Structure formats: C-alpha cells, structure tokens
DRENKOL-264323 format. One record per residue (C-alpha): residue in three letters; y, z negated, x negated. Coordinates in nm, 4 decimals. Each point is the difference from the previous one (the first is absolute). Layout:
BEGIN
('ALA' (Y Z X));
...
***
This chain:
BEGIN
('UNK' (1.0416 2.6212 -1.6287));
('UNK' (0.0472 -0.3230 0.2049));
('UNK' (-0.1364 -0.0326 0.3712));
('UNK' (0.1274 -0.2944 0.1915));
('UNK' (0.0299 -0.1206 0.3554));
('UNK' (0.3435 -0.1161 0.1222));
('UNK' (0.0367 -0.1633 0.3511));
('UNK' (0.3357 0.0950 0.1324));
('UNK' (0.0713 -0.3272 0.2317));
('UNK' (-0.1023 -0.3723 -0.0205));
('UNK' (-0.2171 -0.0698 0.2824));
('UNK' (-0.1000 0.3505 0.0658));
('UNK' (-0.3541 0.0776 -0.1381));
('UNK' (0.0144 0.3541 0.1784));
('UNK' (0.2439 0.1715 -0.2109));
('UNK' (-0.0077 0.0711 -0.3684));
('UNK' (0.0218 0.2731 -0.2722));
('UNK' (-0.2653 0.1093 -0.2536));
('UNK' (0.2127 0.0900 -0.2994));
('UNK' (-0.1309 0.2518 -0.2434));
('UNK' (0.2152 -0.0158 -0.3308));
('UNK' (-0.0462 0.2366 -0.2959));
('UNK' (0.0630 -0.1157 -0.3292));
('UNK' (0.3455 0.0869 -0.1139));
('UNK' (0.0600 0.3184 -0.2128));
('UNK' (0.3276 -0.0129 -0.2112));
('UNK' (0.2658 0.2036 0.1401));
('UNK' (-0.1574 0.0663 0.3415));
('UNK' (0.0881 -0.1664 0.3126));
('UNK' (-0.2212 0.0208 0.2907));
('UNK' (0.0671 0.0612 0.3594));
('UNK' (-0.1300 -0.2187 0.2707));
('UNK' (-0.2190 0.0969 0.3079));
('UNK' (-0.0894 -0.2191 0.2725));
('UNK' (-0.3149 0.1115 0.1552));
('UNK' (-0.0705 -0.0880 0.3645));
('UNK' (-0.3495 0.0606 0.1212));
('UNK' (-0.0558 0.1171 0.3791));
('UNK' (-0.2526 -0.1555 0.2307));
('UNK' (0.1601 0.0177 0.3303));
('UNK' (0.1432 -0.3433 -0.0483));
('UNK' (-0.3255 -0.1184 0.0817));
('UNK' (-0.1299 -0.0199 -0.3472));
('UNK' (0.1303 0.1110 -0.3588));
('UNK' (-0.1952 0.2704 -0.1637));
('UNK' (0.0547 -0.0923 -0.3410));
('UNK' (-0.3300 0.1665 -0.1534));
('UNK' (0.1082 0.3564 0.0650));
('UNK' (0.3770 -0.0296 0.0480));
('UNK' (0.0885 -0.3145 -0.2203));
('UNK' (-0.1372 -0.0236 -0.3556));
('UNK' (-0.0850 0.3882 -0.0377));
('UNK' (0.3585 0.0858 0.1021));
('UNK' (0.1514 -0.2481 -0.2406));
('UNK' (-0.2102 0.1252 -0.3063));
('UNK' (0.1102 0.3578 0.0915));
('UNK' (0.3464 -0.0634 0.0007));
('UNK' (-0.0272 -0.2018 -0.3186));
('UNK' (-0.1072 0.3194 -0.1713));
('UNK' (0.3230 0.1432 0.1191));
('UNK' (0.2067 -0.2424 -0.1577));
('UNK' (0.0347 -0.2712 0.2794));
('UNK' (-0.1125 -0.3756 -0.0069));
('UNK' (-0.1430 -0.0549 0.3324));
('UNK' (-0.0232 -0.2956 0.2648));
('UNK' (-0.2380 0.0270 0.2734));
('UNK' (0.0956 -0.1908 0.3056));
('UNK' (-0.2116 -0.2087 0.2167));
('UNK' (0.1749 -0.0693 0.3369));
('UNK' (-0.0805 -0.1702 0.3333));
('UNK' (-0.2257 0.1687 0.2093));
('UNK' (-0.2576 -0.0569 0.2813));
('UNK' (0.2461 -0.1041 0.2674));
('UNK' (0.0793 -0.3227 -0.1688));
('UNK' (0.3903 0.0608 0.0025));
('UNK' (0.1958 0.2540 0.1679));
('UNK' (0.2759 0.2125 -0.1213));
('UNK' (0.2121 -0.0324 -0.1931));
('UNK' (-0.1982 -0.2344 -0.2056));
('UNK' (-0.1573 0.2845 -0.1948));
('UNK' (0.3406 0.1543 -0.0642));
('UNK' (0.1324 -0.3110 -0.1412));
('UNK' (-0.3183 -0.0281 -0.2297));
('UNK' (0.0672 0.3363 -0.1213));
('UNK' (0.3539 -0.0821 -0.0796));
('UNK' (-0.1132 -0.3147 -0.1837));
('UNK' (-0.1933 0.2065 -0.2313));
('UNK' (0.2566 0.2654 -0.0486));
('UNK' (0.2581 -0.2683 -0.0888));
('UNK' (-0.2595 -0.2026 -0.2033));
('UNK' (-0.0636 0.3406 -0.2063));
('UNK' (0.3714 0.0708 -0.0620));
('UNK' (0.1188 -0.3468 -0.0919));
('UNK' (-0.3065 -0.0242 -0.2541));
('UNK' (0.0674 0.3528 -0.1450));
('UNK' (0.0432 -0.1104 -0.3475));
('UNK' (-0.3140 -0.2230 0.0004));
('UNK' (-0.1895 0.2919 0.1446));
('UNK' (0.1263 0.2642 -0.2280));
('UNK' (0.1506 0.2244 0.2827));
('UNK' (0.3249 0.1462 0.0787));
('UNK' (0.1701 -0.1976 0.2833));
('UNK' (0.1687 0.3113 0.1028));
('UNK' (-0.3312 0.1851 0.0162));
('UNK' (-0.2139 -0.2270 0.2533));
('UNK' (-0.1795 0.2433 0.2676));
('UNK' (-0.2714 -0.0544 0.2451));
('UNK' (-0.2986 0.1882 0.1334));
('UNK' (-0.1985 -0.0617 0.3016));
('UNK' (-0.2748 0.1477 0.2005));
('UNK' (-0.0540 0.0394 0.3749));
('UNK' (0.1227 -0.3362 0.1431));
('UNK' (0.0911 -0.1049 -0.3600));
('UNK' (0.2100 0.3192 0.0223));
('UNK' (0.1525 -0.1434 0.3103));
('UNK' (0.0852 -0.3173 -0.2011));
('UNK' (0.1122 0.1966 -0.2969));
('UNK' (0.2064 0.2124 0.2360));
('UNK' (0.1448 -0.3318 0.1737));
('UNK' (0.1233 -0.1125 -0.3464));
('UNK' (0.1638 0.3541 -0.0876));
('UNK' (0.1557 0.0079 0.3672));
('UNK' (0.0519 -0.3509 0.1186));
('UNK' (0.0612 -0.2032 -0.3257));
('UNK' (0.3593 -0.0798 0.1094));
('UNK' (-0.1072 -0.1593 0.3518));
('UNK' (0.0551 -0.3788 0.0011));
('UNK' (-0.3555 -0.0565 0.1032));
('UNK' (-0.1247 0.1593 -0.3173));
('UNK' (0.2031 -0.2270 -0.2429));
('UNK' (0.1835 -0.2747 0.1732));
('UNK' (-0.1275 -0.3448 -0.0974));
('UNK' (-0.2069 0.1142 -0.2759));
('UNK' (0.2098 -0.0807 -0.2912));
('UNK' (0.0128 0.3780 -0.0787));
('UNK' (0.3694 0.1267 -0.0733));
('UNK' (0.1171 0.2849 0.2314));
('UNK' (-0.1340 0.3368 -0.1421));
('UNK' (-0.2470 -0.1435 -0.2492));
('UNK' (-0.3112 0.0894 0.2398));
('UNK' (0.1066 0.3837 -0.0011));
('UNK' (-0.2172 0.2371 -0.1521));
('UNK' (0.1279 0.2701 -0.2308));
('UNK' (-0.2378 0.2457 0.1981));
('UNK' (-0.2907 -0.0203 0.2107));
('UNK' (-0.3192 0.1867 -0.0080));
('UNK' (-0.1627 0.0404 0.3446));
('UNK' (-0.3453 0.1166 -0.0188));
('UNK' (-0.1449 0.1063 0.3617));
('UNK' (0.2431 -0.2796 0.1243));
('UNK' (0.0192 -0.1350 0.3556));
('UNK' (0.3365 0.0672 0.1328));
('UNK' (0.0661 -0.0004 0.3663));
('UNK' (-0.1229 -0.2575 0.2845));
('UNK' (0.1949 0.1761 0.2468));
('UNK' (-0.1549 0.3481 -0.0582));
('UNK' (-0.3259 -0.0897 -0.1270));
('UNK' (-0.1232 -0.3445 0.1224));
('UNK' (-0.3671 -0.0924 0.0612));
('UNK' (-0.0865 -0.2990 0.1578));
('UNK' (-0.1844 -0.2498 -0.2265));
('UNK' (0.1124 0.1879 -0.3268));
('UNK' (0.2550 -0.0410 -0.2608));
('UNK' (0.3084 -0.1015 0.2336));
('UNK' (-0.2389 -0.2307 0.2083));
('UNK' (-0.0921 -0.1885 -0.3350));
('UNK' (0.3509 0.0020 -0.1102));
('UNK' (0.1391 -0.1778 0.3163));
('UNK' (-0.3212 -0.1984 0.0570));
('UNK' (-0.0777 0.1343 0.3414));
('UNK' (-0.1776 0.2976 0.1584));
('UNK' (0.3083 0.1314 0.1841));
('UNK' (0.3325 -0.0688 -0.1858));
('UNK' (0.3043 0.0457 0.2144));
('UNK' (0.2074 0.3270 -0.0336));
('UNK' (0.2792 -0.1875 -0.1779));
('UNK' (-0.2421 -0.1318 -0.2460));
('UNK' (-0.1501 0.3498 -0.0601));
('UNK' (0.3543 0.1365 -0.0563));
('UNK' (0.0943 -0.2897 -0.2132));
('UNK' (-0.3008 0.0954 -0.2568));
('UNK' (0.0320 0.3892 0.0388));
('UNK' (0.1504 0.1260 -0.3446));
('UNK' (0.1428 0.3114 0.1236));
('UNK' (0.2109 -0.1789 0.2435));
('UNK' (0.1497 -0.2122 -0.2790));
('UNK' (0.0854 0.2570 -0.2637));
('UNK' (0.3768 -0.0451 -0.1036));
('UNK' (0.2102 0.0702 -0.2907));
('UNK' (-0.1457 -0.2990 -0.1847));
('UNK' (-0.3289 0.1379 0.0011));
('UNK' (-0.1800 0.0307 -0.3563));
('UNK' (-0.1231 0.3620 -0.1110));
('UNK' (-0.3320 0.0802 0.1621));
('UNK' (-0.3105 0.1837 -0.1406));
('UNK' (-0.2656 0.0822 0.2759));
('UNK' (-0.3531 0.1027 -0.0222));
('UNK' (-0.2235 0.1029 0.2948));
('UNK' (-0.2839 0.2690 0.1105));
('UNK' (0.0910 0.2108 0.2758));
('UNK' (-0.3417 -0.0901 0.1748));
('UNK' (-0.0082 -0.3824 -0.0838));
('UNK' (-0.1974 -0.1202 0.2914));
('UNK' (0.1040 -0.3853 -0.0298));
('UNK' (0.3714 0.0259 -0.0334));
('UNK' (0.1409 0.3180 0.1293));
('UNK' (0.2186 0.2089 -0.2494));
('UNK' (0.2699 0.0049 0.2447));
('UNK' (0.0828 -0.3541 -0.1026));
('UNK' (0.0843 0.1205 -0.3387));
('UNK' (0.1873 0.2857 0.1567));
('UNK' (0.2061 -0.2204 0.2271));
('UNK' (0.1102 -0.2157 -0.3075));
('UNK' (0.0924 0.3130 -0.2025));
('UNK' (0.1882 0.1189 0.3123));
('UNK' (0.1884 -0.3137 0.0241));
('UNK' (0.1103 0.0101 -0.3598));
('UNK' (0.1078 0.3628 0.0169));
('UNK' (0.2014 -0.0929 0.3163));
('UNK' (0.1794 -0.2704 -0.2153));
('UNK' (0.0547 0.2448 -0.2951));
('UNK' (-0.2456 -0.2231 -0.2037));
('UNK' (-0.2189 0.1213 -0.2903));
('UNK' (-0.3638 0.0090 0.0307));
('UNK' (-0.3161 0.1812 -0.1080));
('UNK' (-0.2875 0.1082 0.2386));
('UNK' (-0.3317 0.1017 -0.0955));
('UNK' (-0.2399 0.1074 0.2698));
('UNK' (-0.3329 0.1363 -0.1132));
('UNK' (-0.2043 0.2106 0.2432));
('UNK' (-0.3286 -0.2063 0.0097));
('UNK' (-0.1165 -0.3450 -0.0577));
('UNK' (-0.1325 -0.3043 0.1987));
('UNK' (0.1989 -0.3234 0.0279));
('UNK' (0.0017 -0.2196 -0.2959));
('UNK' (-0.0194 0.2351 -0.2798));
('UNK' (0.1719 -0.2600 -0.2574));
('UNK' (0.0035 0.1579 -0.3282));
('UNK' (-0.1559 0.3238 0.1195));
('UNK' (-0.2777 -0.0245 -0.2937));
('UNK' (-0.3375 -0.1163 -0.0640));
('UNK' (0.1293 -0.3571 -0.0921));
('UNK' (0.0805 -0.0821 0.3629));
('UNK' (-0.2288 0.2577 0.1756));
('UNK' (-0.2816 -0.2686 0.0424));
('UNK' (-0.2598 0.2873 0.0161));
('UNK' (0.1946 0.1736 0.2728));
('UNK' (0.0691 0.3529 -0.1047));
('UNK' (0.2938 0.0371 0.2405));
('UNK' (0.1885 -0.2698 -0.1921));
('UNK' (-0.0217 0.1932 -0.3185));
('UNK' (0.2544 0.2991 -0.0281));
('UNK' (0.1646 0.1278 -0.3119));
('UNK' (0.2958 0.1267 0.1759));
('UNK' (0.0584 -0.3331 0.1995));
('UNK' (-0.0632 -0.1915 -0.3192));
('UNK' (0.3219 0.1405 -0.1716));
('UNK' (0.2130 -0.2117 0.2283));
('UNK' (-0.0046 -0.2837 -0.2547));
('UNK' (0.1366 0.2152 -0.2880));
('UNK' (0.2552 0.1555 0.2486));
('UNK' (0.1147 -0.3096 0.1367));
('UNK' (0.0528 -0.1461 -0.3569));
('UNK' (0.2215 0.3056 -0.0810));
('UNK' (0.1891 -0.0550 0.3126));
('UNK' (0.0652 -0.3651 -0.0738));
('UNK' (0.1326 0.1051 -0.3434));
('UNK' (0.2269 0.2565 0.1458));
('UNK' (0.1552 -0.2125 0.2460));
('UNK' (0.0528 -0.2728 -0.2330));
('UNK' (0.2001 0.2432 -0.2352));
('UNK' (0.2094 0.1593 0.2870));
***
C-alpha cells in the first residue's frame, strides 16, 4: 500500500489529502472514496473520522483519500467547498495513476464533514464551487455521497458559535448566509445520490437534519437511502471498538453495519 500527502493548491497549506492506495490486483479496479472528517469547521477530527474510515472502505474495494480543509475561522465559505471540489477533481483526473474508476468516485463525511460532503453532492455546480480553480465543469461532482450524522440546515437548526458560525467566521451569520449553506434548500435535479446515516437521539446534531435532506430529495424525485438507528451518541464514526476510544456508546454492532451497507449502495447506483 502507498500512503502519501498531496497539497491541493499552491500557497494553501490548509488543504490537502492523505491518499491510501492499495497495491493493484490484476483484473480488479477499485472505486474511490473521498473521506471528510467532522469537527464543526473548528477542527478536523482525522483520528476517528479520517484514517480509520479510509482503511474500512479499503476493505470494501475502495482506494481512499482523507481531506484536510480550512477550519478555525481562517477563511469563510465557500473556501471549504472549493477545497473539497479540488480534491474530488484531483482524484478523478488522476484515476489511472490511483488505480480507481473515474466514474465511481464517492465521498463520505461526518457531522460538519457531512455538511461539506453534502455540499459537494448538492452544490457542485455552483460557480463558487469550481470557477477560477481550473476544474472543468462537473469534474467535482461525486457519483454519490455518504453523509453520517450530517449537519444540514442552518435555517432550522442554527446554534450560535457552532458549525455555521465557524463556516462563516462570525458568531451570527446573516439569514442569507445561513440559507446559502443550508443543503435542504439547495437540492435540485443535479444533486448526486445520497446515503444518510443518523441516530434518532443524536444530542449533537438533531436527526431532523438528515430527515430534512431526505424529504427535500424525495420532493425532487431523487434517489436516496436513509438509515436511522434508535440510539447512539453523536460521533459514532465506524460504530465499533476501533473508533470507540473506550466509550461504550460509540460501539454498536447494528450501527457498525453502515460501512458495508454504504459500499453495497455505491455498487448498486454505479450499476444503475
């Protein structure tokens, strides 16, 4: 296996991907997964929602790429969306080098990383996502997005000082800014297929975020898959002992099925 770090923009030390590339096997082409850890746009939780996720998807036939993006109120939106777009376009443009199918490039994101992965899926065609980056139109669109306890709506579930405050680099974004970054309001016929994972009693990001996005997708007649488990704290990650960090609530065999289910879903939509 090859592991290497790739910076996405000259002069931008905040944005890079760590690539996990398996040794090639004759007759088998892997899919690609761009992994986007959470952290409320205040940090990047790569220890639990980065490398462990990448390695889990590698066992399901993916090569994986963990995105580190600008956080800590250093740059406001759309900087993070542009960085995620650059990562997606980079993977697709180097597909042969990375041993992946350029038509099977997916993303998975967690919490605020779920918002960023969702932004890629929903807003990839907005000019602020790709214009003046050198990206060809559509090169940054994921073939599907897996969103795990994602932050979705700033208009319905805004908390001062939280995810959307960090995204806009101010404690109280304007109503227009909150609407601009609310995924459920941006869903259209160009939105990529979605796979949503949440727990019904998540105390950190209300499950209604995922329900809003699923409802918006249904209203547009778009395909999605939604898994809501009855119990589990925010941040379950893989849902097993690898990412539990000694917290029993973060290890649940039922929730841990989501990786395999997401891999099967990705295979199904690629064949559709």
